[in-house]
N, CA, C and O atoms as a GROMACS GRO file, in nm:
protein
  616
    1MET      N    1   1.516   1.193  -0.484
    1MET     CA    2   1.504   1.286  -0.373
    1MET      C    3   1.359   1.294  -0.325
    1MET      O    4   1.331   1.299  -0.206
    2ARG      N    5   1.266   1.297  -0.423
    2ARG     CA    6   1.125   1.304  -0.388
    2ARG      C    7   1.084   1.185  -0.301
    2ARG      O    8   1.008   1.200  -0.206
    3ARG      N    9   1.138   1.067  -0.336
    3ARG     CA   10   1.106   0.947  -0.258
    3ARG      C   11   1.160   0.958  -0.117
    3ARG      O   12   1.095   0.915  -0.022
    4ALA      N   13   1.278   1.013  -0.101
    4ALA     CA   14   1.337   1.027   0.033
    4ALA      C   15   1.251   1.118   0.119
    4ALA      O   16   1.225   1.087   0.236
    5TRP      N   17   1.206   1.229   0.063
    5TRP     CA   18   1.121   1.321   0.141
    5TRP      C   19   0.987   1.257   0.176
    5TRP      O   20   0.935   1.277   0.285
    6ALA      N   21   0.932   1.180   0.082
    6ALA     CA   22   0.806   1.111   0.110
    6ALA      C   23   0.823   1.012   0.224
    6ALA      O   24   0.737   1.002   0.311
    7GLY      N   25   0.935   0.939   0.223
    7GLY     CA   26   0.961   0.843   0.330
    7GLY      C   27   0.975   0.910   0.464
    7GLY      O   28   0.927   0.859   0.565
    8ILE      N   29   1.041   1.025   0.466
    8ILE     CA   30   1.056   1.101   0.590
    8ILE      C   31   0.919   1.147   0.640
    8ILE      O   32   0.892   1.144   0.760
    9GLY      N   33   0.833   1.191   0.548
    9GLY     CA   34   0.699   1.235   0.586
    9GLY      C   35   0.616   1.123   0.645
    9GLY      O   36   0.546   1.144   0.744
   10VAL      N   37   0.623   1.004   0.586
   10VAL     CA   38   0.548   0.890   0.638
   10VAL      C   39   0.601   0.849   0.773
   10VAL      O   40   0.524   0.818   0.864
   11LEU      N   41   0.734   0.847   0.787
   11LEU     CA   42   0.792   0.814   0.916
   11LEU      C   43   0.744   0.912   1.021
   11LEU      O   44   0.714   0.872   1.134
   12GLY      N   45   0.736   1.038   0.986
   12GLY     CA   46   0.684   1.138   1.079
   12GLY      C   47   0.540   1.110   1.118
   12GLY      O   48   0.502   1.124   1.234
   13LEU      N   49   0.458   1.070   1.019
   13LEU     CA   50   0.318   1.036   1.048
   13LEU      C   51   0.308   0.919   1.145
   13LEU      O   52   0.227   0.921   1.238
   14LEU      N   53   0.392   0.818   1.123
   14LEU     CA   54   0.384   0.698   1.205
   14LEU      C   55   0.439   0.720   1.345
   14LEU      O   56   0.402   0.650   1.439
   15LEU      N   57   0.529   0.817   1.359
   15LEU     CA   58   0.586   0.847   1.490
   15LEU      C   59   0.516   0.964   1.557
   15LEU      O   60   0.557   1.007   1.666
   16ALA      N   61   0.413   1.016   1.494
   16ALA     CA   62   0.341   1.132   1.545
   16ALA      C   63   0.268   1.098   1.674
   16ALA      O   64   0.246   0.981   1.706
   17PRO      N   65   0.231   1.202   1.749
   17PRO     CA   66   0.153   1.179   1.870
   17PRO      C   67   0.025   1.102   1.839
   17PRO      O   68  -0.022   1.101   1.725
   18ALA      N   69  -0.030   1.040   1.940
   18ALA     CA   70  -0.148   0.955   1.924
   18ALA      C   71  -0.263   1.027   1.855
   18ALA      O   72  -0.334   0.965   1.776
   19SER      N   73  -0.283   1.155   1.883
   19SER     CA   74  -0.396   1.226   1.822
   19SER      C   75  -0.379   1.235   1.671
   19SER      O   76  -0.477   1.222   1.597
   20GLN      N   77  -0.256   1.256   1.623
   20GLN     CA   78  -0.233   1.261   1.479
   20GLN      C   79  -0.246   1.122   1.417
   20GLN      O   80  -0.304   1.107   1.310
   21ALA      N   81  -0.193   1.021   1.485
   21ALA     CA   82  -0.204   0.884   1.434
   21ALA      C   83  -0.350   0.842   1.429
   21ALA      O   84  -0.392   0.773   1.336
   22ALA      N   85  -0.428   0.883   1.530
   22ALA     CA   86  -0.570   0.848   1.533
   22ALA      C   87  -0.642   0.912   1.415
   22ALA      O   88  -0.730   0.848   1.356
   23SER      N   89  -0.608   1.036   1.380
   23SER     CA   90  -0.676   1.101   1.268
   23SER      C   91  -0.641   1.031   1.137
   23SER      O   92  -0.723   1.028   1.045
   24LEU      N   93  -0.522   0.973   1.127
   24LEU     CA   94  -0.483   0.899   1.008
   24LEU      C   95  -0.570   0.774   0.993
   24LEU      O   96  -0.615   0.743   0.883
   25CYS      N   97  -0.594   0.705   1.103
   25CYS     CA   98  -0.667   0.577   1.094
   25CYS      C   99  -0.816   0.596   1.071
   25CYS      O  100  -0.882   0.501   1.027
   26VAL      N  101  -0.872   0.712   1.097
   26VAL     CA  102  -1.015   0.733   1.076
   26VAL      C  103  -1.046   0.791   0.938
   26VAL      O  104  -1.162   0.806   0.901
   27ASP      N  105  -0.943   0.823   0.862
   27ASP     CA  106  -0.962   0.881   0.730
   27ASP      C  107  -0.899   0.789   0.625
   27ASP      O  108  -0.776   0.786   0.611
   28PRO      N  109  -0.980   0.715   0.550
   28PRO     CA  110  -0.923   0.622   0.452
   28PRO      C  111  -0.837   0.690   0.346
   28PRO      O  112  -0.742   0.630   0.296
   29LEU      N  113  -0.868   0.815   0.312
   29LEU     CA  114  -0.786   0.886   0.213
   29LEU      C  115  -0.648   0.918   0.269
   29LEU      O  116  -0.548   0.904   0.198
   30ALA      N  117  -0.642   0.960   0.394
   30ALA     CA  118  -0.512   0.988   0.458
   30ALA      C  119  -0.431   0.860   0.470
   30ALA      O  120  -0.309   0.860   0.451
   31LEU      N  121  -0.498   0.752   0.503
   31LEU     CA  122  -0.430   0.623   0.515
   31LEU      C  123  -0.375   0.579   0.379
   31LEU      O  124  -0.261   0.532   0.371
   32ALA      N  125  -0.454   0.593   0.274
   32ALA     CA  126  -0.409   0.558   0.139
   32ALA      C  127  -0.290   0.644   0.099
   32ALA      O  128  -0.194   0.593   0.041
   33ARG      N  129  -0.295   0.771   0.129
   33ARG     CA  130  -0.185   0.863   0.097
   33ARG      C  131  -0.058   0.819   0.170
   33ARG      O  132   0.050   0.818   0.111
   34ALA      N  133  -0.070   0.782   0.296
   34ALA     CA  134   0.045   0.737   0.374
   34ALA      C  135   0.104   0.609   0.316
   34ALA      O  136   0.226   0.595   0.308
   35LEU      N  137   0.018   0.514   0.275
   35LEU     CA  138   0.068   0.391   0.215
   35LEU      C  139   0.135   0.418   0.082
   35LEU      O  140   0.240   0.360   0.053
   36PHE      N  141   0.076   0.504   0.001
   36PHE     CA  142   0.136   0.538  -0.129
   36PHE      C  143   0.274   0.600  -0.108
   36PHE      O  144   0.370   0.562  -0.174
   37GLU      N  145   0.283   0.693  -0.016
   37GLU     CA  146   0.412   0.759   0.010
   37GLU      C  147   0.514   0.661   0.066
   37GLU      O  148   0.631   0.666   0.029
   38ALA      N  149   0.471   0.572   0.156
   38ALA     CA  150   0.563   0.473   0.211
   38ALA      C  151   0.606   0.373   0.104
   38ALA      O  152   0.723   0.337   0.096
   39GLY      N  153   0.511   0.329   0.022
   39GLY     CA  154   0.540   0.228  -0.080
   39GLY      C  155   0.620   0.279  -0.196
   39GLY      O  156   0.684   0.201  -0.266
   40THR      N  157   0.618   0.410  -0.220
   40THR     CA  158   0.698   0.465  -0.329
   40THR      C  159   0.830   0.519  -0.280
   40THR      O  160   0.919   0.546  -0.361
   41ALA      N  161   0.846   0.534  -0.150
   41ALA     CA  162   0.973   0.580  -0.093
   41ALA      C  163   1.065   0.461  -0.066
   41ALA      O  164   1.186   0.478  -0.055
   42ALA      N  165   1.010   0.344  -0.054
   42ALA     CA  166   1.086   0.223  -0.025
   42ALA      C  167   1.020   0.108  -0.098
   42ALA      O  168   0.932   0.128  -0.182
   43ARG      N  169   1.061  -0.011  -0.068
   43ARG     CA  170   1.004  -0.131  -0.127
   43ARG      C  171   0.862  -0.151  -0.075
   43ARG      O  172   0.837  -0.135   0.044
   44PHE      N  173   0.768  -0.187  -0.163
   44PHE     CA  174   0.629  -0.203  -0.123
   44PHE      C  175   0.615  -0.300  -0.006
   44PHE      O  176   0.535  -0.275   0.084
   45LEU      N  177   0.690  -0.408  -0.008
   45LEU     CA  178   0.680  -0.508   0.099
   45LEU      C  179   0.721  -0.454   0.235
   45LEU      O  180   0.691  -0.516   0.338
   46ASP      N  181   0.789  -0.341   0.238
   46ASP     CA  182   0.831  -0.281   0.364
   46ASP      C  183   0.734  -0.176   0.415
   46ASP      O  184   0.766  -0.100   0.506
   47ALA      N  185   0.615  -0.170   0.356
   47ALA     CA  186   0.513  -0.074   0.402
   47ALA      C  187   0.484  -0.100   0.550
   47ALA      O  188   0.481  -0.216   0.593
   48PRO      N  189   0.463   0.004   0.627
   48PRO     CA  190   0.438  -0.011   0.771
   48PRO      C  191   0.315  -0.096   0.801
   48PRO      O  192   0.208  -0.072   0.745
   49ASP      N  193   0.331  -0.193   0.889
   49ASP     CA  194   0.220  -0.280   0.928
   49ASP      C  195   0.103  -0.202   0.986
   49ASP      O  196  -0.011  -0.247   0.976
   50ALA      N  197   0.129  -0.087   1.046
   50ALA     CA  198   0.023  -0.007   1.107
   50ALA      C  199  -0.079   0.040   1.004
   50ALA      O  200  -0.190   0.081   1.041
   51LEU      N  201  -0.044   0.036   0.876
   51LEU     CA  202  -0.135   0.080   0.770
   51LEU      C  203  -0.216  -0.035   0.710
   51LEU      O  204  -0.307  -0.012   0.631
   52LEU      N  205  -0.183  -0.158   0.749
   52LEU     CA  206  -0.240  -0.277   0.685
   52LEU      C  207  -0.330  -0.355   0.779
   52LEU      O  208  -0.312  -0.351   0.901
   53SER      N  209  -0.427  -0.425   0.722
   53SER     CA  210  -0.509  -0.517   0.802
   53SER      C  211  -0.416  -0.629   0.852
   53SER      O  212  -0.310  -0.652   0.794
   54ALA      N  213  -0.458  -0.696   0.956
   54ALA     CA  214  -0.376  -0.804   1.012
   54ALA      C  215  -0.348  -0.912   0.907
   54ALA      O  216  -0.236  -0.962   0.898
   55GLU      N  217  -0.449  -0.947   0.828
   55GLU     CA  218  -0.433  -1.051   0.727
   55GLU      C  219  -0.336  -1.009   0.617
   55GLU      O  220  -0.250  -1.087   0.576
   56PHE      N  221  -0.349  -0.886   0.570
   56PHE     CA  222  -0.260  -0.836   0.464
   56PHE      C  223  -0.119  -0.822   0.518
   56PHE      O  224  -0.022  -0.852   0.448
   57SER      N  225  -0.106  -0.777   0.640
   57SER     CA  226   0.025  -0.763   0.704
   57SER      C  227   0.094  -0.900   0.714
   57SER      O  228   0.213  -0.910   0.685
   58ARG      N  229   0.020  -1.004   0.754
   58ARG     CA  230   0.078  -1.139   0.763
   58ARG      C  231   0.122  -1.188   0.625
   58ARG      O  232   0.228  -1.248   0.612
   59ALA      N  233   0.041  -1.164   0.523
   59ALA     CA  234   0.077  -1.206   0.387
   59ALA      C  235   0.205  -1.136   0.341
   59ALA      O  236   0.292  -1.198   0.279
   60MET      N  237   0.216  -1.007   0.370
   60MET     CA  238   0.335  -0.931   0.332
   60MET      C  239   0.458  -0.983   0.408
   60MET      O  240   0.565  -0.998   0.350
   61ALA      N  241   0.441  -1.010   0.538
   61ALA     CA  242   0.552  -1.063   0.618
   61ALA      C  243   0.597  -1.199   0.566
   61ALA      O  244   0.716  -1.228   0.562
   62GLY      N  245   0.501  -1.282   0.525
   62GLY     CA  246   0.535  -1.412   0.468
   62GLY      C  247   0.618  -1.399   0.342
   62GLY      O  248   0.712  -1.476   0.321
   63GLU      N  249   0.585  -1.303   0.258
   63GLU     CA  250   0.661  -1.280   0.135
   63GLU      C  251   0.801  -1.227   0.167
   63GLU      O  252   0.898  -1.269   0.105
   64ARG      N  253   0.810  -1.136   0.264
   64ARG     CA  254   0.943  -1.086   0.303
   64ARG      C  255   1.030  -1.201   0.355
   64ARG      O  256   1.147  -1.213   0.318
   65ASP      N  257   0.972  -1.286   0.440
   65ASP     CA  258   1.047  -1.400   0.495
   65ASP      C  259   1.090  -1.495   0.384
   65ASP      O  260   1.204  -1.542   0.383
   66CYS      N  261   1.001  -1.522   0.289
   66CYS     CA  262   1.032  -1.610   0.178
   66CYS      C  263   1.146  -1.553   0.093
   66CYS      O  264   1.238  -1.625   0.056
   67GLN      N  265   1.140  -1.423   0.064
   67GLN     CA  266   1.244  -1.361  -0.016
   67GLN      C  267   1.379  -1.366   0.055
   67GLN      O  268   1.483  -1.384  -0.009
   68GLU      N  269   1.377  -1.349   0.186
   68GLU     CA  270   1.500  -1.359   0.263
   68GLU      C  271   1.554  -1.502   0.259
   68GLU      O  272   1.673  -1.523   0.233
   69ARG      N  273   1.468  -1.598   0.284
   69ARG     CA  274   1.506  -1.738   0.287
   69ARG      C  275   1.558  -1.784   0.151
   69ARG      O  276   1.660  -1.854   0.144
   70GLU      N  277   1.489  -1.744   0.045
   70GLU     CA  278   1.526  -1.786  -0.091
   70GLU      C  279   1.633  -1.697  -0.152
   70GLU      O  280   1.686  -1.727  -0.259
   71GLN      N  281   1.664  -1.589  -0.086
   71GLN     CA  282   1.761  -1.489  -0.136
   71GLN      C  283   1.724  -1.441  -0.276
   71GLN      O  284   1.807  -1.433  -0.366
   72GLY      N  285   1.597  -1.411  -0.290
   72GLY     CA  286   1.547  -1.363  -0.418
   72GLY      C  287   1.397  -1.349  -0.416
   72GLY      O  288   1.336  -1.335  -0.309
   73VAL      N  289   1.338  -1.352  -0.531
   73VAL     CA  290   1.195  -1.332  -0.547
   73VAL      C  291   1.120  -1.461  -0.514
   73VAL      O  292   1.167  -1.570  -0.546
   74CYS      N  293   1.007  -1.449  -0.451
   74CYS     CA  294   0.920  -1.564  -0.425
   74CYS      C  295   0.795  -1.552  -0.512
   74CYS      O  296   0.791  -1.608  -0.622
   75ARG      N  297   0.695  -1.480  -0.465
   75ARG     CA  298   0.570  -1.467  -0.541
   75ARG      C  299   0.558  -1.332  -0.609
   75ARG      O  300   0.509  -1.323  -0.722
   76LEU      N  301   0.602  -1.228  -0.543
   76LEU     CA  302   0.583  -1.092  -0.592
   76LEU      C  303   0.713  -1.044  -0.656
   76LEU      O  304   0.810  -1.011  -0.587
   77ASP      N  305   0.715  -1.041  -0.789
   77ASP     CA  306   0.838  -1.007  -0.860
   77ASP      C  307   0.830  -0.871  -0.931
   77ASP      O  308   0.902  -0.847  -1.028
   78TYR      N  309   0.743  -0.785  -0.883
   78TYR     CA  310   0.729  -0.652  -0.942
   78TYR      C  311   0.681  -0.556  -0.834
   78TYR      O  312   0.636  -0.598  -0.727
   79ASP      N  313   0.690  -0.428  -0.863
   79ASP     CA  314   0.640  -0.326  -0.773
   79ASP      C  315   0.491  -0.306  -0.802
   79ASP      O  316   0.456  -0.263  -0.912
   80PRO      N  317   0.404  -0.337  -0.707
   80PRO     CA  318   0.260  -0.324  -0.734
   80PRO      C  319   0.215  -0.183  -0.770
   80PRO      O  320   0.120  -0.166  -0.847
   81TRP      N  321   0.281  -0.082  -0.717
   81TRP     CA  322   0.243   0.055  -0.753
   81TRP      C  323   0.272   0.080  -0.900
   81TRP      O  324   0.190   0.138  -0.971
   82LEU      N  325   0.388   0.035  -0.947
   82LEU     CA  326   0.426   0.057  -1.086
   82LEU      C  327   0.362  -0.045  -1.179
   82LEU      O  328   0.350  -0.023  -1.299
   83ASP      N  329   0.319  -0.158  -1.121
   83ASP     CA  330   0.267  -0.271  -1.197
   83ASP      C  331   0.373  -0.320  -1.295
   83ASP      O  332   0.342  -0.361  -1.407
   84GLY      N  333   0.497  -0.317  -1.250
   84GLY     CA  334   0.609  -0.362  -1.330
   84GLY      C  335   0.737  -0.356  -1.248
   84GLY      O  336   0.736  -0.314  -1.132
   85GLN      N  337   0.846  -0.397  -1.310
   85GLN     CA  338   0.974  -0.396  -1.240
   85GLN      C  339   1.044  -0.262  -1.251
   85GLN      O  340   1.129  -0.229  -1.168
   86ASP      N  341   1.010  -0.186  -1.353
   86ASP     CA  342   1.073  -0.057  -1.375
   86ASP      C  343   0.967   0.050  -1.393
   86ASP      O  344   0.853   0.022  -1.429
   87GLY      N  345   1.007   0.172  -1.369
   87GLY     CA  346   0.918   0.285  -1.390
   87GLY      C  347   0.946   0.394  -1.291
   87GLY      O  348   1.011   0.373  -1.189
   88ASP      N  349   0.897   0.510  -1.322
   88ASP     CA  350   0.908   0.625  -1.233
   88ASP      C  351   0.773   0.693  -1.225
   88ASP      O  352   0.709   0.719  -1.327
   89ILE      N  353   0.732   0.722  -1.105
   89ILE     CA  354   0.611   0.801  -1.085
   89ILE      C  355   0.652   0.945  -1.109
   89ILE      O  356   0.734   1.000  -1.036
   90ASP      N  357   0.596   1.005  -1.212
   90ASP     CA  358   0.642   1.136  -1.253
   90ASP      C  359   0.536   1.244  -1.241
   90ASP      O  360   0.525   1.333  -1.325
   91GLY      N  361   0.457   1.233  -1.135
   91GLY     CA  362   0.357   1.335  -1.108
   91GLY      C  363   0.288   1.306  -0.976
   91GLY      O  364   0.315   1.205  -0.911
   92ASP      N  365   0.199   1.393  -0.939
   92ASP     CA  366   0.127   1.377  -0.813
   92ASP      C  367   0.015   1.275  -0.826
   92ASP      O  368  -0.038   1.251  -0.934
   93ALA      N  369  -0.018   1.216  -0.714
   93ALA     CA  370  -0.128   1.119  -0.708
   93ALA      C  371  -0.256   1.190  -0.666
   93ALA      O  372  -0.253   1.290  -0.594
   94SER      N  373  -0.369   1.136  -0.713
   94SER     CA  374  -0.499   1.184  -0.666
   94SER      C  375  -0.571   1.064  -0.604
   94SER      O  376  -0.547   0.949  -0.642
   95TYR      N  377  -0.658   1.093  -0.508
   95TYR     CA  378  -0.724   0.988  -0.430
   95TYR      C  379  -0.874   1.010  -0.430
   95TYR      O  380  -0.922   1.122  -0.416
   96GLN      N  381  -0.948   0.901  -0.447
   96GLN     CA  382  -1.093   0.909  -0.444
   96GLN      C  383  -1.148   0.791  -0.365
   96GLN      O  384  -1.110   0.676  -0.389
   97TRP      N  385  -1.238   0.820  -0.270
   97TRP     CA  386  -1.298   0.720  -0.183
   97TRP      C  387  -1.429   0.670  -0.242
   97TRP      O  388  -1.512   0.750  -0.286
   98HIS      N  389  -1.448   0.538  -0.242
   98HIS     CA  390  -1.573   0.475  -0.286
   98HIS      C  391  -1.618   0.382  -0.173
   98HIS      O  392  -1.562   0.273  -0.157
   99ALA      N  393  -1.717   0.423  -0.096
   99ALA     CA  394  -1.767   0.341   0.015
   99ALA      C  395  -1.849   0.225  -0.039
   99ALA      O  396  -1.930   0.243  -0.130
  100ALA      N  397  -1.828   0.107   0.016
  100ALA     CA  398  -1.908  -0.010  -0.018
  100ALA      C  399  -2.006  -0.041   0.094
  100ALA      O  400  -2.116  -0.090   0.070
  101SER      N  401  -1.965  -0.013   0.216
  101SER     CA  402  -2.048  -0.035   0.335
  101SER      C  403  -1.988   0.054   0.445
  101SER      O  404  -1.887   0.120   0.421
  102PRO      N  405  -2.048   0.058   0.563
  102PRO     CA  406  -1.989   0.139   0.670
  102PRO      C  407  -1.848   0.092   0.711
  102PRO      O  408  -1.772   0.168   0.769
  103ASP      N  409  -1.815  -0.035   0.681
  103ASP     CA  410  -1.686  -0.090   0.724
  103ASP      C  411  -1.595  -0.134   0.610
  103ASP      O  412  -1.494  -0.201   0.635
  104SER      N  413  -1.629  -0.099   0.487
  104SER     CA  414  -1.542  -0.135   0.375
  104SER      C  415  -1.559  -0.036   0.261
  104SER      O  416  -1.659   0.035   0.250
  105GLY      N  417  -1.459  -0.032   0.179
  105GLY     CA  418  -1.461   0.055   0.063
  105GLY      C  419  -1.329   0.045  -0.012
  105GLY      O  420  -1.243  -0.036   0.021
  106VAL      N  421  -1.316   0.129  -0.113
  106VAL     CA  422  -1.197   0.129  -0.197
  106VAL      C  423  -1.150   0.272  -0.215
  106VAL      O  424  -1.230   0.363  -0.239
  107VAL      N  425  -1.019   0.291  -0.203
  107VAL     CA  426  -0.959   0.419  -0.240
  107VAL      C  427  -0.891   0.396  -0.375
  107VAL      O  428  -0.805   0.310  -0.390
  108GLU      N  429  -0.933   0.476  -0.471
  108GLU     CA  430  -0.873   0.472  -0.604
  108GLU      C  431  -0.760   0.574  -0.605
  108GLU      O  432  -0.780   0.692  -0.575
  109VAL      N  433  -0.640   0.528  -0.641
  109VAL     CA  434  -0.523   0.615  -0.647
  109VAL      C  435  -0.482   0.625  -0.793
  109VAL      O  436  -0.453   0.524  -0.857
  110ARG      N  437  -0.479   0.747  -0.844
  110ARG     CA  438  -0.440   0.770  -0.984
  110ARG      C  439  -0.311   0.853  -0.985
  110ARG      O  440  -0.297   0.952  -0.913
  111PHE      N  441  -0.217   0.810  -1.071
  111PHE     CA  442  -0.088   0.878  -1.081
  111PHE      C  443  -0.023   0.839  -1.213
  111PHE      O  444  -0.055   0.734  -1.268
  112PRO      N  445   0.068   0.922  -1.265
  112PRO     CA  446   0.135   0.889  -1.391
  112PRO      C  447   0.265   0.812  -1.366
  112PRO      O  448   0.342   0.844  -1.276
  113VAL      N  449   0.287   0.709  -1.449
  113VAL     CA  450   0.414   0.636  -1.450
  113VAL      C  451   0.469   0.650  -1.591
  113VAL      O  452   0.410   0.602  -1.688
  114TRP      N  453   0.583   0.716  -1.601
  114TRP     CA  454   0.645   0.744  -1.730
  114TRP      C  455   0.546   0.806  -1.827
  114TRP      O  456   0.541   0.771  -1.945
  115GLY      N  457   0.466   0.898  -1.775
  115GLY     CA  458   0.372   0.972  -1.857
  115GLY      C  459   0.241   0.900  -1.886
  115GLY      O  460   0.152   0.959  -1.948
  116GLN      N  461   0.227   0.777  -1.845
  116GLN     CA  462   0.104   0.701  -1.868
  116GLN      C  463   0.022   0.696  -1.739
  116GLN      O  464   0.076   0.676  -1.630
  117GLY      N  465  -0.108   0.714  -1.752
  117GLY     CA  466  -0.196   0.712  -1.636
  117GLY      C  467  -0.205   0.572  -1.573
  117GLY      O  468  -0.221   0.473  -1.644
  118HIS      N  469  -0.194   0.566  -1.443
  118HIS     CA  470  -0.210   0.441  -1.367
  118HIS      C  471  -0.322   0.459  -1.267
  118HIS      O  472  -0.343   0.567  -1.211
  119ARG      N  473  -0.396   0.349  -1.245
  119ARG     CA  474  -0.502   0.349  -1.145
  119ARG      C  475  -0.482   0.225  -1.059
  119ARG      O  476  -0.491   0.112  -1.107
  120THR      N  477  -0.456   0.249  -0.932
  120THR     CA  478  -0.440   0.141  -0.834
  120THR      C  479  -0.553   0.154  -0.734
  120THR      O  480  -0.589   0.265  -0.695
  121ARG      N  481  -0.607   0.041  -0.693
  121ARG     CA  482  -0.718   0.045  -0.597
  121ARG      C  483  -0.674  -0.021  -0.467
  121ARG      O  484  -0.612  -0.128  -0.467
  122LEU      N  485  -0.706   0.045  -0.358
  122LEU     CA  486  -0.675  -0.007  -0.225
  122LEU      C  487  -0.805  -0.048  -0.157
  122LEU      O  488  -0.889   0.037  -0.126
  123ALA      N  489  -0.822  -0.177  -0.135
  123ALA     CA  490  -0.939  -0.225  -0.062
  123ALA      C  491  -0.917  -0.192   0.085
  123ALA      O  492  -0.814  -0.228   0.143
  124MET      N  493  -1.012  -0.123   0.144
  124MET     CA  494  -1.001  -0.077   0.282
  124MET      C  495  -1.105  -0.148   0.367
  124MET      O  496  -1.218  -0.174   0.324
  125ARG      N  497  -1.065  -0.178   0.489
  125ARG     CA  498  -1.158  -0.242   0.582
  125ARG      C  499  -1.138  -0.178   0.720
  125ARG      O  500  -1.025  -0.158   0.765
  126ARG      N  501  -1.249  -0.149   0.784
  126ARG     CA  502  -1.244  -0.094   0.920
  126ARG      C  503  -1.221  -0.212   1.016
  126ARG      O  504  -1.291  -0.313   1.008
  127GLN      N  505  -1.125  -0.196   1.104
  127GLN     CA  506  -1.087  -0.302   1.197
  127GLN      C  507  -1.165  -0.290   1.328
  127GLN      O  508  -1.243  -0.196   1.345
  128GLY      N  509  -1.145  -0.384   1.418
  128GLY     CA  510  -1.214  -0.386   1.547
  128GLY      C  511  -1.191  -0.262   1.629
  128GLY      O  512  -1.276  -0.223   1.709
  129ASP      N  513  -1.076  -0.197   1.610
  129ASP     CA  514  -1.046  -0.074   1.683
  129ASP      C  515  -1.108   0.049   1.616
  129ASP      O  516  -1.082   0.163   1.655
  130ARG      N  517  -1.192   0.025   1.513
  130ARG     CA  518  -1.262   0.128   1.434
  130ARG      C  519  -1.168   0.205   1.341
  130ARG      O  520  -1.208   0.305   1.282
  131CYS      N  521  -1.045   0.158   1.328
  131CYS     CA  522  -0.949   0.222   1.237
  131CYS      C  523  -0.954   0.155   1.100
  131CYS      O  524  -0.970   0.033   1.089
  132TRP      N  525  -0.939   0.236   0.997
  132TRP     CA  526  -0.930   0.184   0.862
  132TRP      C  527  -0.791   0.128   0.840
  132TRP      O  528  -0.692   0.183   0.890
  133ARG      N  529  -0.783   0.018   0.764
  133ARG     CA  530  -0.657  -0.042   0.725
  133ARG      C  531  -0.670  -0.090   0.581
  133ARG      O  532  -0.779  -0.124   0.535
  134VAL      N  533  -0.558  -0.093   0.510
  134VAL     CA  534  -0.555  -0.144   0.373
  134VAL      C  535  -0.558  -0.296   0.380
  134VAL      O  536  -0.476  -0.357   0.449
  135ASP      N  537  -0.652  -0.358   0.309
  135ASP     CA  538  -0.669  -0.503   0.311
  135ASP      C  539  -0.620  -0.568   0.182
  135ASP      O  540  -0.604  -0.690   0.177
  136ASP      N  541  -0.598  -0.490   0.078
  136ASP     CA  542  -0.546  -0.542  -0.048
  136ASP      C  543  -0.508  -0.425  -0.137
  136ASP      O  544  -0.558  -0.314  -0.119
  137LEU      N  545  -0.420  -0.451  -0.232
  137LEU     CA  546  -0.387  -0.355  -0.336
  137LEU      C  547  -0.415  -0.424  -0.468
  137LEU      O  548  -0.364  -0.533  -0.493
  138VAL      N  549  -0.496  -0.361  -0.552
  138VAL     CA  550  -0.526  -0.414  -0.684
  138VAL      C  551  -0.453  -0.324  -0.784
  138VAL      O  552  -0.474  -0.203  -0.790
  139THR      N  553  -0.366  -0.387  -0.862
  139THR     CA  554  -0.276  -0.313  -0.951
  139THR      C  555  -0.352  -0.250  -1.069
  139THR      O  556  -0.471  -0.274  -1.089
  140ASN      N  557  -0.280  -0.173  -1.145
  140ASN     CA  558  -0.334  -0.109  -1.264
  140ASN      C  559  -0.390  -0.214  -1.362
  140ASN      O  560  -0.488  -0.187  -1.431
  141ARG      N  561  -0.329  -0.333  -1.367
  141ARG     CA  562  -0.376  -0.441  -1.455
  141ARG      C  563  -0.491  -0.519  -1.393
  141ARG      O  564  -0.548  -0.607  -1.458
  142GLY      N  565  -0.526  -0.489  -1.267
  142GLY     CA  566  -0.636  -0.558  -1.201
  142GLY      C  567  -0.595  -0.680  -1.120
  142GLY      O  568  -0.680  -0.761  -1.084
  143GLU      N  569  -0.467  -0.694  -1.090
  143GLU     CA  570  -0.419  -0.809  -1.013
  143GLU      C  571  -0.419  -0.778  -0.864
  143GLU      O  572  -0.367  -0.676  -0.821
  144SER      N  573  -0.479  -0.868  -0.786
  144SER     CA  574  -0.486  -0.854  -0.641
  144SER      C  575  -0.354  -0.901  -0.580
  144SER      O  576  -0.312  -1.014  -0.602
  145VAL      N  577  -0.289  -0.814  -0.503
  145VAL     CA  578  -0.164  -0.852  -0.438
  145VAL      C  579  -0.189  -0.962  -0.335
  145VAL      O  580  -0.107  -1.053  -0.320
  146ARG      N  581  -0.302  -0.956  -0.264
  146ARG     CA  582  -0.332  -1.064  -0.168
  146ARG      C  583  -0.344  -1.198  -0.238
  146ARG      O  584  -0.298  -1.299  -0.184
  147GLU      N  585  -0.404  -1.201  -0.356
  147GLU     CA  586  -0.414  -1.327  -0.430
  147GLU      C  587  -0.276  -1.375  -0.475
  147GLU      O  588  -0.246  -1.494  -0.470
  148VAL      N  589  -0.192  -1.283  -0.519
  148VAL     CA  590  -0.055  -1.319  -0.558
  148VAL      C  591   0.019  -1.379  -0.439
  148VAL      O  592   0.087  -1.480  -0.453
  149LEU      N  593   0.005  -1.316  -0.322
  149LEU     CA  594   0.078  -1.362  -0.204
  149LEU      C  595   0.022  -1.493  -0.148
  149LEU      O  596   0.088  -1.559  -0.068
  150ALA      N  597  -0.099  -1.531  -0.188
  150ALA     CA  598  -0.158  -1.657  -0.142
  150ALA      C  599  -0.118  -1.776  -0.230
  150ALA      O  600  -0.142  -1.891  -0.193
  151ARG      N  601  -0.057  -1.749  -0.344
  151ARG     CA  602  -0.018  -1.857  -0.435
  151ARG      C  603   0.100  -1.936  -0.376
  151ARG      O  604   0.177  -1.883  -0.294
  152PRO      N  605   0.114  -2.062  -0.418
  152PRO     CA  606   0.231  -2.138  -0.374
  152PRO      C  607   0.358  -2.077  -0.433
  152PRO      O  608   0.355  -2.016  -0.539
  153VAL      N  609   0.467  -2.094  -0.363
  153VAL     CA  610   0.596  -2.043  -0.413
  153VAL      C  611   0.636  -2.128  -0.532
  153VAL      O  612   0.637  -2.251  -0.524
  154PRO      N  613   0.669  -2.064  -0.645
  154PRO     CA  614   0.708  -2.141  -0.765
  154PRO      C  615   0.835  -2.222  -0.742
  154PRO      O  616   0.881  -2.292  -0.832
   0.00000   0.00000   0.00000
């Protein structure tokens, strides 16, 4: 039920008036929160493209197409938020921004999965429209989703 409400909230954010959508894109923490809620309410690969950099969005679309074509798993065979195939997020997430430059940084997302602490990092990059977008997700184990999606299909 929690996931359904989170999905409804993200859908509301994405369908919100331009002023609300604009405030989301200028705040990396709000953007990270929206991606977390979208990715935990549905399949990570179905995260809204509006939250992702063009490059990350293309990589995700390629994986979705591959999974459809192959009727199964291609490169990404686990949920990056959970860093596994199974698990339940059983608490609230916290977010912390670490700026690397005026146009890049990382949002660290901490949350419990089955009572164990998880730390996922979202590499953020400011785009040409001055909006922040997620450019990569680094799992709790330190694996870059963009690197996984760049590998050849097994």
